[in-house]
C-alpha positions in Angstrom: 130.8 82.8 76.4 129.4 84.2 79.9 126.2 84.6 78.3 125.6 81.3 77.2 126.5 80.2 80.6 124.1 82.2 82.4 121.4 81.1 79.5 122.0 77.4 80.5 122.0 78.3 84.2 118.3 77.5 84.9 116.6 76.6 87.8 116.4 72.7 87.1 113.9 70.5 89.1 114.8 67.3 87.8 117.9 65.3 87.8 119.6 61.9 87.3 119.6 60.7 90.5 121.9 57.7 89.9 124.6 60.2 88.4 126.5 60.2 91.8 128.3 63.4 92.8 131.5 63.5 94.9 133.1 65.6 97.6 135.8 66.9 95.4 133.4 68.4 93.0 131.3 70.0 95.8 134.3 71.4 97.3 135.6 73.0 94.1 132.0 74.5 93.9 132.3 75.9 97.3 135.8 77.0 96.7 134.2 79.1 93.9 131.8 81.0 96.6 134.8 81.4 98.7 136.6 83.1 96.3 133.5 85.5 95.1 132.6 89.0 96.5 131.4 89.4 100.0 130.3 92.6 101.3 132.9 94.6 103.5 134.8 91.2 102.8 133.2 89.7 106.1 133.1 86.3 104.7 130.3 85.2 106.7 128.7 82.4 104.6 129.6 78.5 105.7 128.4 75.4 104.1 127.2 72.0 104.5 128.0 69.5 101.7 126.6 66.5 101.3 126.5 63.7 98.2 125.5 60.9 100.7 122.3 59.5 99.3 120.5 58.8 102.7 121.6 62.0 104.2 120.3 63.4 100.7 117.0 62.1 101.2 116.8 63.6 104.8 117.5 66.9 103.1 115.1 66.6 100.3 112.3 66.0 102.9 113.0 69.8 104.0 112.3 71.5 101.0 109.4 72.6 98.8 109.5 72.5 94.9 108.3 74.7 92.1 105.2 77.0 93.8 103.8 77.7 90.1 103.3 74.1 89.4 100.3 73.2 91.6 99.9 69.7 90.9 103.4 68.5 91.0 104.9 67.6 94.5 108.7 67.9 93.2 111.0 65.1 91.8 110.3 61.5 92.3 112.6 59.2 93.3 115.1 58.6 90.6 114.7 62.3 89.6 116.3 63.9 92.7 119.5 65.9 93.3 122.6 63.9 93.8 123.9 66.7 96.2 123.3 69.4 98.2 125.3 72.5 99.4 123.3 74.4 102.4 124.3 78.1 102.5 124.4 79.1 106.4 125.2 83.0 107.9 127.8 82.6 110.5 125.8 85.3 113.3 129.3 85.2 115.2 130.6 87.5 112.3 127.6 89.4 111.5 123.6 89.3 111.9 123.2 91.0 108.2 124.1 88.7 105.4 123.0 91.3 102.7 123.4 89.9 99.3 126.3 87.6 100.1 124.4 84.4 99.7 123.0 85.2 96.5 126.2 86.0 95.1 127.8 83.0 96.0 125.0 80.6 95.3 125.1 82.0 91.8 128.9 81.3 91.6 128.5 77.9 92.5 125.4 77.1 90.1 127.5 79.0 87.5 130.3 76.6 88.5 128.3 73.6 88.4 126.5 74.6 84.9 130.1 75.0 83.6 131.0 71.5 84.5 128.0 69.9 82.8 125.8 69.7 86.1 122.9 71.7 86.9 121.2 73.2 90.1 118.3 74.8 91.9 118.5 77.5 94.5 116.0 76.6 97.1 114.4 79.2 99.6 111.4 77.4 100.6 113.0 75.4 103.3 111.9 73.6 106.4 114.7 75.2 108.3 113.8 73.9 111.5 113.9 70.3 110.5 117.0 70.7 108.6 118.7 72.5 111.5 118.0 69.0 113.5 119.2 66.9 110.7 122.7 68.5 110.8 122.8 69.5 114.6 123.4 73.0 113.8 124.1 75.6 116.3 121.8 78.5 116.4 125.1 80.7 115.4 124.1 79.3 111.9 121.4 80.8 110.1 120.2 78.7 107.3 119.7 80.9 104.0 119.5 78.6 100.9 119.8 75.2 99.8 121.4 74.4 96.6 120.2 71.2 94.9 122.8 69.7 92.2 123.0 66.9 89.9 122.9 65.8 86.3 119.9 67.5 84.7 116.9 65.3 83.3 115.0 68.2 82.2 114.9 70.6 79.1 114.6 74.3 80.2 113.6 76.9 77.5 113.8 80.7 78.0 111.3 82.8 76.2 109.5 86.0 75.9 106.9 86.9 78.0 103.2 86.0 76.5 100.9 88.9 75.6 99.3 88.8 79.0 102.4 89.6 80.8 102.6 86.4 82.6 105.6 85.2 84.4 104.8 81.9 85.8 107.2 79.2 84.7 105.3 76.1 83.1 105.5 72.6 81.6 104.3 71.8 78.3 102.8 68.2 77.4 106.0 66.9 76.7 107.6 67.9 79.9 109.7 71.0 79.0 110.1 73.5 81.4 109.1 77.2 80.2 110.4 80.1 81.7 109.1 83.4 80.5 111.4 86.3 80.6 111.1 90.3 80.1 112.7 92.1 77.5 115.7 93.9 77.9 113.7 97.0 76.8 111.3 96.3 79.8 113.8 96.6 82.3 116.3 99.2 81.3 114.1 102.6 82.2 116.7 105.3 81.3 119.9 105.3 79.4 122.5 107.8 79.1 125.4 107.9 76.3 
């Protein structure tokens, strides 16, 4: 069951924008992050959550989408996320957020997928512009933005090609292909 959830949890970049999200859903997803592991149990992460269409448009303007798809500037109007979770590190708690934001974000995205939603973890963010939009204190370091909504795209995982290329791509039907290394290629030693 968990493997199936992980297989379905691909980076979605096109959504059904008209299918709105609500604050309860976003709070439930952040609660999954709250319950997740945190280095030294410091719990330094804070969140900005948004499902307001006007504010969503402002957040969208701060994001870069799909670097491997050179001819694609990101989702068009009607295909944009219905909600966002901005993951922040509180520097009053620690200066080193380690992998906490990765763990928390994966928990959020798995929870979203379990509830019929999809998401994309974005690190290519105009942080200063986003900081201004939310009038965030310098105390908070912007770590990631999670885009969320109902998926509009088909995404398939496939083995690496003969050339070993890892770049994701879209075919003529718009299906998003994600090459993955095989298990035998990533386990370098095993002892029983």
